[in-house]
N, C-alpha and C positions, 0 to 999 in steps of 0.2 A: 910436506903434507899437501893434500889436494886443495885447490881453490877453484871456485866456479864463479864466473862473472857473467851476469845477464847482459846481453847486447840488445839494446832497444832502438838505436839510431841506424838508419840505413838510407841508401839511395836506390830508387827503383825506376825502371824504364820498360815499356813495351817496345817491340821492334820499331825502328825508325823514329823513336822518340828520345828526347833528352832526359837524362836522369834527374829525378826530383826527390827531395827528402821525404821519407815516410817513417813512421814509428812501427816497430815490431812488437807484437805479432801483426801481420798484415795480409789482407786478401785484396785482389784487384776486382773481385766480383761482389763487393759488399752491397752495391745498389743494383747493378744490372742482373744479379743472380736472383732477385726477388720480385722483379717488376713485370714478369710475364713475357710471353712471346718466344720463349725458348731460344733466345738470341744473345745470351750472355757470352762475353768474350772468352774463348778458349784458345790458348796459345802458349808461347814461351815468354815469361816475364823474367827480367834479370835484376838481381839485387847486388849492390856493393856495400860491404860492411867493413869499417875500419876496426882492426884488431888491436888489443893492448900489446905493448912491447913484451917480448918474452923474458922470463927470468932465466938467467944463466944457470945451466946445469939441470934444468927441468925439461919435461916434455910437454908439448902443447897439443890439445885436441879441440876440435869444434864439434858441438852437439846440437843437432837440429831435431826438435821434438815433433815436427809435423810439416811436411812440404808436399803439396799435392800437384800432380800424381808422381812425376818423375823429377828428380833434382840432380844436376851435375854440378860438382863443387870444385872450385879452383882457389888456390892461395898464391897470390903474387903471380898469376898467370899459369901456374903449374896445376894440371888437372889431378885431382885426388881420387875421383871416382864418381859413379852414378848410382843413386839409390832409386829403386822402383817400388812404389807403394806410398800412398799419401797419408798414412795414419800412425806410423810407428816412429820411434826414436832411432836415429842413426848418427854415427860419429865417424870422423876421419882424423888421422894423425897429421897434424900440421907441421910437426917439428922439422922434417927435411926441407920444407919450403919457406921457413920463417927467416926473416932478416932481423937485424938488431932493432930496427924501428921502421915505421911506415908500411906496415903489413896490411894488405887488403884481401878480404875474402869475397869471392864472386860466386853467386849461386844462380844458375839458370834453372828455373822451375817451369814445368809444363803441365797444364791440365788438358792438353789437346787429346784428340782421339788416338788411342793406342791399344796395345794388348794388355794393359795394366788395369786390373779390376779396381773400382767399378767403371763400366762403360755404359750400361743400360740400367737405369733405376729411376725411381720416382722422387728424386731429390736433386738439388743443385750441387754440382761438383766444383766447389770454390777453389780457385787457384791461389797459390802464394805460400809464403812462409808464415803460416797462420798460428803456429804455436811458438813457444820460447826457443831462442837461440842462445847457447851458452858457450863461453870460452873457458876451457878447463886446463889447468896446469897440475901436473903430478910429478913426483920423483921418478927416476928411472925404474925403480921397483914399485909396481902398483898393481891393483886389480885390473884385469883386462877390460879396457874400455871399448874394445872392438868385438866383444862377444855378444853379437846380436843386439847391440844397443842397451845391454843390461849393466848392472853394477858387478856382475860376475860373482855374486854371492847368493846362493839358493838355499832356503831353509825348508826342510820337510819335517813338520812337527807331528807327533802322535799324541792322542789324548792320554796315553800312559805316562807322558812326560819325556819319552825318548825323542830326542831332537837331533836330526842330522843336518849338517851344513856341508855343502859342496862349494868349493872356492877355487877360483882360477886366477892366480897371480902371474905376472910376467916379470922377467929380469929379477927374480927373487931368489936366485941360487944362494944357499947358505943362510937364508932368512927363516924366521919362525912365524907361523900364523897363530895369533892369539885371539881367542873368541870369548866374548862376554855376553851373557843373556840377562836382560833386565825385564822386570814386570812393569806394569803401567805406572806404578808409583816410583820407579827408578831404582828399586832394590835389585841387587845382583842375585840371580837365582841359579846361575850355572856358569861355569867357565872351563876353559881348557886350551890346550895348544897342540900344534902339530907342525912337523917340518914342512916348509914350503915346497910344493911340487906344482907342475903345470896344472894338474887336477888333484887337489888335496881334499880330503873330507875328514870330518870329526863327528863323533856322536856324544852328546851331552845329555844327561838325565836331569830333568826338572821335577822336583817333588810336587805332586798334587797340583798340576797346572790349573789355573783359573781359565775356564773355557770361554771362547768367543761364542756368544749365544745370540747372534742376530740383533734385532731391534731391542730385545729385552736387556741385553748386556754385551755390547760389542767390545769386549775386553781384548786389548792388543799387547803384545810383547815386542821388544826390540832385540835384535842381535847385532853386535858390533864385531866386525872382523878386522884385525889390524895386521899389517906386515911389519914385523920388528926385525930390523937389520942393523948390525953393528951397534946394538944397544939403543937404537932410536926407532920411533915409529915412522916408517916411510910413507905409508898410506893407510887409510882406514875407511871402512864403509859401514853404515848403519842401515838396516832394513827392518821394516815392520812385518810381523807375522802373528798368527793366532792359532790356538789349539781348538779344534772342533772335529766332530765326526758327522757324517750325513749319509743318507741313502734315499732312494726313491722306490716306492712300492707301487706296482701297477694297479693295485686296488685302492690304496689309501693315501697315495701321494708322497709328499716330501717329509723327511724326518731330519731334524737337526739335534744332535746330541741325544738321540733316542726318543725325542718327543715329536709327535706329528704337528707340523707347522704348515698349513696350507699356504702356498705361495700365490699371493694376489697382488698384482702391481701393474706397472706401466712400462712402455718403451720410451726411449729418449733419443732425439737427434740433438746435435751439439750447436746448431746455428741460432743466431739471434737477429732481430730486425736491425738493419743498417750496419751490421757487423759481420754477417756471415759466420764463418768459423773462427774468426779472429776475436775470440772472447777472452775476458779477464778472469782472474781467480774469483773475484766478487760475483761474476756471472755464474760460475760453477757452483759457488756456495749458495746463491739464490735458488738455482735449480734443485740442488740437493734439499734445501729447506722446504721448497714447495712440494717435492715428492714425499718428503716425510710428513708434511702437514696433511696431505690427502689420505694418509694412512697406509700407503703401499709398504710392503716389506720385501719386494723384489723389483729389479729393474732389468729390462733387456736393453743393453747398450748397442743400439742398432746404428748403422749396418757395417760397423768398422771399429777399429780400435780407438778408444776415447783417450782423452788427456790423462796422464798419470795422476794429476792432481785430483781429478774426479774419482778415480779408483781409491785414492787415499781418503777422500771424504767418505766414501762408502764403507771403507774399512772401519772407520770410527763412528759411523752412524748405524751400521748394522744391516744394510741391504744385502740380500742374496742376489748376486749378479750373474747374468748370462753375457759373456763377452764373445764377440764373433768377428770374422773377417768378411770383407765385401765380395765374397764369391756369390754373385747375385744376379738374378733375373735370367740372363741368357749366357749360355756356355760359349766361350771363345775357343774354337778348336785349333789352337796353335801351341807349339812347345813353349814359346815365351809366356803365354798366358798360364799354362800349367805350372811352370817354374815359379811364376809370380804368386800363385795360390800357396805353393809350398813355402816360399819365402815369407809371405805375410802371416801364415799360420805359425811358422817358427818364431817370428818376432813377437807375435801376440802372446804365445805361451811363455816364451823365455822372459819377456819384459814384465809379465804379470804373474809369474809363478808364486811370488811371496804373498800376494794379497789374500787375506782370509775371507774377504767378501766374495771372491769369485768361486763359483761352484760348477759352472757349465761352460764348455768350449763349443761355440757354434761354428759349424763348418760351411754353411751355405744358407741362402735365403731365396726362396721361390725360384730356384735354378731351373725348374722345369717349365718356366714360361716359354723357353725355346724347346727345340726337339730333344727327346731323350735318345741316348746312344751309349755304346759301350765306353768310348773315351771319357764321357761325362761320368759314368758310374765309376770307372777306375779312378778318376780324379777325386771323387768323393771318398772312395774307399781309402785311397792313399792319405787324404787329409785326416780321416778318422784315425787311421793307424799312427800317423805322425803325432797327433795330439796325445794319444794314449801312451805312445812310447816315451814322449817327453815328460808326460805328467799322468801317471797311472792313478793318481789320487782323485781326479775329477772325472765328470761324465761328459761325453760328447753328445751333441744334439744338432738339430737343424730345423729350419722353418720351411714347411712345405707350402707350395702354392695350393689354393683351395681345391683345384681339380685333380690333384694327384690321387690316383686310385688307392683305396684303402689297403690293397694287397701289393702295392708297388714294391719292387726290390729296394727302392730308396728308403723305405720305412724300416729296413733291417740292417742298415749300414752303421748307424750310430747307437749309442747306449739307450737313449730315449728320444722321443719324437714330439714335435709340435706342428700345428697347422695354423696357417693364416686363413681365417674364415670371415666372410663379410655377408653371410646370409642376413637379409634385412636391409642391405644397402645396395651392393652391386647385383644382387639377384636373390630370388627366393624371399622368404619371410624370416623375421627374427626367431620365430618359433621352430624353424627348421634346424637350428643349431643343436638343441638337445638331442633330438632323434639321431642326428648324424654322429654326435659324440658316442651315443649308446651303441650304434651300429658298429662303429670302429672298435670300440672297446670289446664288443662281443666277438668280432672277427679276430682281434689281436689282444687277447686277455693278458698276455705276459709282457706287452710293450707299454710302458708308461706314456700316456698321451697328455700333451699340454696344448694351450691355445696361445700361440705366439703373437697373433695380431687379431684384433676385432675392433670395429669402430665405424663411425659415420661422420660425414662432413656436417659441421654445424656452425653457422655464421650468425653472430650475435645480433644482427639487426633484422633477421627474418623470424617471424613468429606466427603461430596459428593455434587456435583452440581445437582444431581437428587435424592434427599433423599427419603427414603421410611420407612414405619413403621418397627420398630425393626432393623434398621441398626445402631442404637445407636449414630448417628451423631449429632453434634450441629445443623446442618442445618435442620434435621427433627424436632428437638425440637423447633427451631425457627418457622418453619412452623406451627407446632401443636399449640404452645402457641399463635401465631398470630390469628389463626382461632378461638381459644377459646375466646380471647379478643373481636373479632368481634361478636361472638355469645352472649357474656354477654352484649355488648353495646346495643343490640336491645331487651333486656329482663329485664326491670326494676323490674319485680316481683321477681327476685332472691334476697333474702334478704342479702345473703353474698356469696362470692366465696373465696376459700382458696387454693392457689397453693400447691401441694404436690411435693416438699418441698422447703423451703427457702434454706436449706443447705443439701448437701450430708450427710448421716448418716450411722453408722455401722449396718449391718445386717449379722452376721457371717455365716449364712446359704446360703447366696447368692453367685452365680457364674455365671455371665452373662456379655456379652459385653466385655469379655476379662479382667474383673476386679472381684476379689473375695472379699467377706466380706463386700460389700458396696451396699447401695441403692444410685444410681447416679441420682436421679430425681431432685436434688437441683439446684437452680439458682446460688448457690455459692458452691465452692468445700469444702471438709471436713475440710481442714486446714484454710479456710476463706481467702486464698490468691488470689483466682482467681474468678472473676465474669464472668459467662458465658454470651454468646451473649444475651440469653433470659432475663437476668437481665436488660439489657439496653432497650429491647423492652418494658418491664413492666414500666421502668422508663419513657419512652417516653409517655406511656399512662397515668401514674398516677401522674406525677409531672408537675409543671408549670414553674419552673426556666428553662430558655432555655438550651437545650442539643441536641447534635448530636453525633452519634456513628456509626462508620463503622463496620459492622458485618463481620465475616469470617477472622479475623486476624490470627487465628491459621490454617486456610485453606490457607496457604501462597503460596504454589506452584500451579499455575493455568495453566492448559493446554488449548488449544483451546476447546471451548464448555463449559468451566468452569469459564468463565470470566464475569458473571453477578456480580454486586457489589450492595449489599443491605445496606441501611443507615436507622437507626432509629432516629426519631427526634420528638420533640413537637413543632417545628417551621413550618412555612407555606411552605417553599420551601428550596431546597438544591442545591448547585452547586458542581459538581464533577471536581476536578483538578488532572490530572495525569502528573507527572514529570514536574510540573510547568505550564502545558498548560490546560486551561479551556476546559472541554469536553462538559458539558451540564448542564442546570439548569432545575429541575423538581419540580413539586408540590407534596408535601407529601399526600399520600392517606392512611388513617387508620394508621397514624404515621410512615409510611415507604415510602422510595423511592427506586426503583430498576432501576439501570442503566444497560442496557443489552449489552452483547457482547462488553465490553470495550476493546479497543486496548491496549495491554501491550507489551512493548519491552522485548526482551529476557533478562533474569536476573532480577535484583531488580528494582522495580518501586515504586515511592513514590505516594501514593494515598491519597488525602485530600478531605474531605467533609466539605463545608463551608455553614452554614445556613444563612438565611436572618436575624436571630436574633443576628448575630455577633459571634457565637461560631463555632468552627471547631474541626475536629478530623482527625488524620493522621495515616495511617498504611503503611506497606511495603508488596507488593505482588510480587512474582517471576514469570515471564513468562517462562514456560517450555513447552517442546514438547509433553509430555505424562503425563497421570494421575499418580500421585505419589501413588503407591500401598500401601505405609505405612499408608495412610489415610483410608484404607478399612479394616474393621474387617475380619480376614482371613476366618472364617467359618460362613459366614453370613446366610447361610441356617439354620444352627443349631440355630443361634441367633434368627431368625425369628420364630422358633418353641417354644421359651421360653414363658410360660404362666404366669399367676399371681402366686405370691409366694405360695399361698395355693392351686394351681391347682393340683389335685391328678392324673392327666393324666401323665403317664411316657412315654417318647419317647425311645423305644428300638432301639438304634442306630445300633445294629447288625442284626436286623430283615430285611429280604428281602420280607416279606409277604405284598401283596397289598390288603388292606381291603377297600371295597367300602361301605359307609354308606348312606342309602337313605336320600335324602334331603340335602346332603353335596357334595362338589366338590371332584373330584379324578382325577388321571391321565387317567382314562378311559373315561373322558369327552372329546369331540372334542376340539382341541386346540383353534379353533376360539371362542368357548363358554368360555373357560378360559380367553382368551384375552379380552372378553367383560366385565369382572368383575375386578374392580380396585384392590381389595385385592388379587385376583388370579394372576394378572399381577405382583404385588409386590413380591409374593412368587416365581413365576417362574423366575422373573428377579434376585432375590437374589440367587436362586438355580443355575442359569447359572453362576453367578459371583463366587459362591462357587466352581463350577466346573472349574473355571479359564477361562471361555469362555465369555469374555467381549463383543465380537462381537455379539454373540447370545443375550446377555442381552440388547444390544442397538437396536436390530432388531425385537423385539417381534411383533410389529404391522405388519411389512412386512411379517414375517414368518406366522402369522395368516392368512393373505390374500392369501398366497401361499398354505397353507396346507388345508384350508377349513375344512372338517369334520374329517380329520385325527387326530390321537392321538399323543401326545407329544413323545411317545416312538418311533415313526417313525423317530425321529431325531437322533436315536442311531448311525446310520451309519455316521452322520456328526460330531459326538463328540467323540474324542478319550478318552478311559479309563473309560467311564461311565458304571457302573455296575447295576445289579438288585437292590442292596442295595441302590444305589444312587437314583434310581427311587422310591424306597420304602420310602426313606426320604422325597422326594418331595410330595409323596402321603399323608404322615402323616401331612405335612404342609397344603395341600389343604383340607384335611378332617376336619379341624377345621373351615372352612368357609362355612356358611350356604347359600344354594341357595335362 
């Protein structure tokens, strides 16, 4: 029978270094991959792992569940092969290289630049053996361990109860394959047997199967396939599966088992603070629990194949999953890169075929960041065809970069489509999202449309009572996410929406908002210790168990003019109590209540929100005389100039040149005209604040009325220390706003 031994002790060395003991899983970028500078080490790291002594008469295999990006494997100096792709399970047959004792596995792992995807993306490519490594022994007759890293048993269930198993044994001539199906309580609900062949299949009927029904009832079955030879079980494999039906309608969205279930959820990266990708089962469990707590019913597992353990958790929790390969950002026009996309898609589908939680195969993400061409389109078409040929039961999709034309050929390659849109962050206004969705839906009424990414950077120590785009405050994030939720609520045709991102994640090249090495769009911080305000806004929308949450608790010091108090709830109304005195009861609108200009005493104030559902939340706010400057990002004008991570526009901070681009705003436009555009107002306001002139920032409307057709440069005499370079910086900000 099969045995599996987890290997956790290893020795590791970078080039020209001595080997030192490490524990597996392991990454060499746990710290330098998150500290900024885009200088984390990328190269070849080598692991040595002592193997158990072999059992006589058995066959030995090594299983590596994740080695990024390329891994060449040796046993006792004998090369076994090279695996290309950092996210899937792969195995090698150790048997020919094994000795009676003293066996050593050597794995050379490289995350250096190559033709293996991903190579260009907004996250850190952690190197190492960052997932489990297992030593496996099996009898000579066993299910094929070399079939794309799978257990070589594939279950295709139908809601009628018809259940097909495809099985791939090796060295099993004359054997019988015995199959037993069990429900979640362990009762045998079907069985059968078939003669062993290289590819054998059997169909078993299960009477009135209990359906896998998402978050409401994630009911799973198990199938055990055994190789019986000479009257004994030589090998056995047990896999989890579920019975369910689904489809996506272009007008009304996602249906599970015939019921309309709007898919509203999050995207997830797998890394953690000071661990990178080398995370534990407990880490996976905590992530799963947090996503369930926020009320999501779908997860986009971006941008690569995730750990099998996490897929298992999702099977039993009920999430509807989008699983994808890292064919991302910029097309690599080489044959090796093409073959790698085919290999990674093959492994993704094969290794995850049995998971009832997976509904969608993603073939690419923002691949049009680079130039479009026929080789790229062929690559996409081939990936879509491959996924459908391997698994006709699921739908193919892709995540388009925002600028992809609505009528692009790329929108007609997969079964369904999603877009990554950041109107309200990288460009435009949050209210541009709804009209764009409507225009796309009108142009393509038969193509289901989803939102695969949306979000804003929000850093928990920046706060404002008058938030604006790119100020990095929690309050702007709260406003943005609330507007997005309102937008989604009136558009049932959106088959899914996925917040970018559930958790902050490492992107070593980033430096914005006063934080380096991090994408801060998460609803939860990188260490999973702090749930941002927006987390509770989503919880108010997505959960039914009574909850109430007072936002702005980290915006503790409140000056006059900063004393609105916002409460998120899924209850009908909320009563505000300050220092034990009831202030007001208000009805929730779109799951929020805003109490305006609340009177606060000087110093600490106890603020309680009590809902009609019997739940309450309490925070402390401090009444202060003036705005706490520590809440404001120091160089907010520069922050507002930050574009998308792949934006090739560079802002020359030292230039004093004023460039006017036709069709875009500039400081040469009349101030009154600038003041009539919301985005221009935000830029000018941020610039005034960066100049240290809060008075000007608060008086833009009045100034516009006084200045008429005059230019903003006329204010030079009213502002101390403003230079030509300062005006040039403002001009660069304005020049990104289209008239």
